[in-house]
N, C-alpha and C positions, 0 to 999 in steps of 0.2 A: 458509617460509610454513606455518603450522599448519593442521590440518584444519578448524576452524571458519571460518578466513578463506578457505579453498578453497571451502567450502560457500557462503559469502557471495558469492564471485566467481561461482559457478555460477548464483546467483540473477540476477546482473547479465547473465550470458551468455544466460539464458533470455528476457530482455526483448525483444530484436529478433525472436526466434523467435515469441514470443507475438504481437507486432505483425503479423508476416507472416500468421499464421493468422487473426487477427481482421480484418485490413484488406485483404489481397491477395485478388483474385478467384480463389481456388483451385478447380479443378473436382473437388471431392471429393464432390459430391452433397449430399443433405439427408436428415434423419431426422425422422420424425413424432413429436413429443412433445406430448401434450395435443392442442390444436387448431391447432398451429402447426408449420410445417416449419422445423427448425433446420439451418443449414448445418453439415456435419460439421466444417468448419474451425473454426467457433465452439466446438463441443464440445471439439475438441482444444486450442484456445486457452484455454478455461476450465480444462481439466485441467492445462495447463502453468502457468497462474496459480496454481491450488491447490497444485501441487507446489512452485512457487517460494515461495509464502506459507508452506508448511510448513517450508521450509529456514530461514526466519527463526527459528522456534522451535527447530529442531534445532541450528543453529550457536550460538545463545545458551545452550542447555542444555549442550552440550559444552564451551563456553568456561568456563562457571561450574563445572561438575562437575570438570573436569580442570585447573582454574586456568590456562586458556590465553587469558585476556583480554589483548589487546595493544592498543597505541595504534592500529595499523593496523585492527584489528577494530572499535574504537570509532569510527573514521572510516568504514570501509566499510559496516558494518551499517546505520546510519541512511541512508546514501547509497543503498544497494541498495533499502531499503524505499521511499524517496521516488521513486526512478526507476521501480520496479515499479508502485507505486500510480499515479503520474502517467501512465505509459504506458497502463495498463489503463483509467484514467478517460478519458483522451483518446480511446482506442479506443471506449469506450462512447458518448461524445458523437458521434463520427463515424458510428456505426451506429444512432444515435437512441435509445439506452436510458438516457441520463443528460442532465440539463439542464446546459447549459454554465455557468450561474451557480453551480451547486452545485460543479462541478469547479473553477471558478476560486477559490471560497472555500477548498476543501480544499488546492489547490496553493499558493495565496497564503500560507496558514498555514504550510505546509512551508518556503517560502522565508523567511518572517519568523523562524521558529524557527532555521533554519540560519544566518541572519544573526546572530541573538543568540548562537548557539554560537560563531561566528567571532569576534565581539567578545569573548566570554568567553575564548576561547582566547588571544587577544592579551593579555588581562589575566592569563594563567596559570591560568585556572579551567577545569574540565571540568564541563559540565552534564549530569547523568544524565537519562535518560528518567523521566518521572513515571508514577504509576499511571494517571492520567487519559489520558496519552499512549498507554499500552499498551492501555487500553480502546478509545480512538479507533482505533488500528491494527487491533485485532481486529474491531471493528464495520465498518471500511472493507473489510477483507478478506472478510468474510461478504457484505457488500453487493455488492462487485465480482464475487465468484464467482457469486452468484445472478443478477446482471444479465448477466454474460457468457453464462450459460446461458439468456438471454432470460426469466428468472424462471419458465420453464415447469414444471420439476419441482415447484414450490411452489404453483402455481395450483390444483392439485387439492385443496389444503387450504382454498381459498377466500380467500386473501390473497396479495398480491404481496410476498413476503419481501424481495426485492432493493430494491424501491422504498421500503419502510418502513425498511429498514436504511440506505439512502442518506440519508434524512432524519435518522436517528439519527447517522449518521457526520458530517453537517454540524453537528449539535448538539454532539457530542463534540469535533469539530474546533475549533469556536469556544470551547467551555468550556475545553478543555485548552490552547489557545493563550493565552487570557486568564490562566489559572492559571500557565502557564509564564513569561509575561512578568511577572506580578505577583510571583511568588516570586523571580524573578531580576532585579528592577528595579534592585537595587544595582549590577549590572554596567553598566547603561546610565548610571546616575548617576556611577559611578566613572570611566567612560571619557570624560567631558566635558572 
């Protein structure tokens, strides 16, 4: 197993640890940020999420730079992204910082695209991520990080960055999903 794939696996391993910090009642105290008391466990969870999100960029960069792109990496990388984003978004619904319908839209798109990729794989096709998909992922990661921090560090600027970015994430989720299916509709037509 090469280094980029090990980094991708580390992202998957961080997910249950992130969930523990976000959802378990850990007696770590609170920190005052702005006009709200943030649980220290949520700050740690947010930092773990940010680290995990950065590994997505690092593993891709290393795989391309050193020509270490593998079939395993093509499978693991999007899986790790989907698991990380889903776990974080579900945590945000549980702690009351994201609307369930928004999270359902985002996760449903991920299932749909994964299903299309499986159909394509059965037809001998490999579907690469689109530019819109990459924008979607970036916007989701920013939204999630800000919301995991209860949007507090950004309220001093007068606007809730996490909430705004989550709306943008839903927009790019729908747009990139439509684009992905439209551009790859031949796969579905071919598999009938």
